[in-house]
C-alpha positions as CSV (number, residue, x, y, z in Angstrom):
1,M,12.3,45.4,7.7
2,R,14.3,42.4,6.6
3,A,13.6,40.5,9.8
4,A,9.9,40.8,9.1
5,A,10.3,39.2,5.7
6,V,12.0,36.1,7.1
7,P,9.1,34.8,9.1
8,S,6.8,35.2,6.1
9,V,9.2,33.3,3.9
10,T,9.6,30.7,6.5
11,G,5.9,30.4,6.9
12,A,5.4,30.1,3.1
13,L,8.0,27.4,3.0
14,R,6.4,25.5,5.8
15,A,3.0,25.8,4.1
16,M,4.5,24.5,0.9
17,E,6.2,21.7,2.7
18,S,3.0,20.6,4.5
19,L,1.1,20.7,1.2
20,L,3.7,18.6,-0.6
21,L,4.1,16.2,2.3
22,G,0.3,15.9,2.7
23,A,-0.1,14.8,-0.9
24,G,2.9,12.5,-0.6
25,Q,1.4,10.9,2.5
26,R,-1.9,10.4,0.7
27,T,-0.2,8.8,-2.2
28,A,1.8,6.6,0.2
29,R,-1.3,5.5,2.0
30,R,-3.1,4.8,-1.2
31,N,-0.1,2.7,-2.4
32,A,0.0,0.9,0.9
33,W,-3.7,0.0,0.7
34,T,-3.4,-1.2,-2.8
35,A,-0.5,-3.4,-1.7
36,V,-2.6,-4.8,1.1
37,L,-5.5,-5.6,-1.2
38,E,-3.1,-7.3,-3.7
39,D,-1.5,-9.3,-0.9
40,R,-5.0,-10.5,0.2
41,R,-5.8,-11.4,-3.4
42,R,-2.6,-13.4,-3.7
43,A,-3.2,-15.2,-0.4
44,K,-6.8,-16.1,-1.5
45,D,-5.4,-17.5,-4.7
46,R,-2.8,-19.5,-2.8
47,V,-5.4,-21.0,-0.6
48,E,-7.7,-21.9,-3.5
49,T,-4.7,-23.4,-5.4
50,Q,-3.8,-25.4,-2.3
51,H,-7.3,-26.8,-2.0
52,V,-7.3,-27.8,-5.7
53,L,-4.0,-29.5,-5.4
54,E,-5.1,-31.3,-2.2
55,A,-8.3,-32.4,-4.0
56,V,-6.4,-33.6,-7.0
57,S,-3.8,-35.5,-4.9
58,G,-6.5,-37.0,-2.9
59,R,-8.2,-38.4,-6.0
60,T,-4.9,-39.7,-7.4
61,S,-4.1,-41.4,-4.1
62,Q,-7.5,-43.1,-4.0
63,A,-7.3,-44.2,-7.7
64,T,-3.9,-45.9,-7.4
Protein backbone atom coordinates (compact mmCIF):
# COMPACT_ATOMS: atom_id res chain seq x y z
CA MET A 1 0.00 0.00 0.00
CA ARG A 2 2.82 2.36 0.77
CA ALA A 3 4.18 2.10 -2.79
CA ALA A 4 0.86 3.35 -4.14
CA ALA A 5 1.03 6.44 -1.90
CA VAL A 6 4.47 7.49 -3.17
CA PRO A 7 3.40 8.19 -6.77
CA SER A 8 0.44 10.26 -5.56
CA VAL A 9 2.69 12.29 -3.26
CA THR A 10 5.23 12.66 -6.07
CA GLY A 11 2.49 13.71 -8.45
CA ALA A 12 1.16 16.24 -5.95
CA LEU A 13 4.66 17.66 -5.43
CA ARG A 14 5.19 17.93 -9.18
CA ALA A 15 1.84 19.66 -9.58
CA MET A 16 2.72 22.15 -6.84
CA GLU A 17 6.13 22.71 -8.41
CA SER A 18 4.63 23.42 -11.81
CA LEU A 19 2.13 25.84 -10.30
CA LEU A 20 4.83 27.68 -8.35
CA LEU A 21 7.25 27.76 -11.25
CA GLY A 22 4.48 28.81 -13.61
CA ALA A 23 3.68 31.84 -11.47
CA GLY A 24 7.39 32.59 -11.07
CA GLN A 25 7.92 32.44 -14.79
CA ARG A 26 5.00 34.79 -15.38
CA THR A 27 6.45 37.21 -12.87
CA ALA A 28 9.89 36.93 -14.44
CA ARG A 29 8.49 37.60 -17.92
CA ARG A 30 6.49 40.58 -16.65
CA ASN A 31 9.57 41.98 -14.91
CA ALA A 32 11.67 41.43 -18.03
CA TRP A 33 9.12 43.21 -20.23
CA THR A 34 8.95 46.11 -17.78
CA ALA A 35 12.75 46.35 -17.93
CA VAL A 36 12.66 46.36 -21.75
CA LEU A 37 10.12 49.17 -21.79
CA GLU A 38 12.16 51.16 -19.27
CA ASP A 39 15.33 50.66 -21.35
CA ARG A 40 13.49 51.89 -24.43
CA ARG A 41 12.26 54.95 -22.55
CA ARG A 42 15.76 55.75 -21.33
CA ALA A 43 17.18 55.29 -24.84
CA LYS A 44 14.54 57.66 -26.22
CA ASP A 45 15.39 60.20 -23.51
CA ARG A 46 19.11 59.90 -24.35
CA VAL A 47 18.46 60.52 -28.04
CA GLU A 48 16.27 63.53 -27.29
CA THR A 49 18.88 64.93 -24.91
CA GLN A 50 21.60 64.39 -27.49
CA HIS A 51 19.57 66.28 -30.09
CA VAL A 52 18.99 69.16 -27.69
CA LEU A 53 22.69 69.32 -26.79
CA GLU A 54 23.69 69.23 -30.46
CA ALA A 55 21.21 72.01 -31.25
CA VAL A 56 22.47 74.15 -28.38
CA SER A 57 26.12 73.57 -29.23
CA GLY A 58 25.38 74.38 -32.87
CA ARG A 59 23.82 77.69 -31.89
CA THR A 60 26.71 78.51 -29.56
CA SER A 61 29.27 77.76 -32.25
CA GLN A 62 27.52 79.98 -34.75
CA ALA A 63 27.09 82.83 -32.26
CA THR A 64 30.77 83.02 -31.35
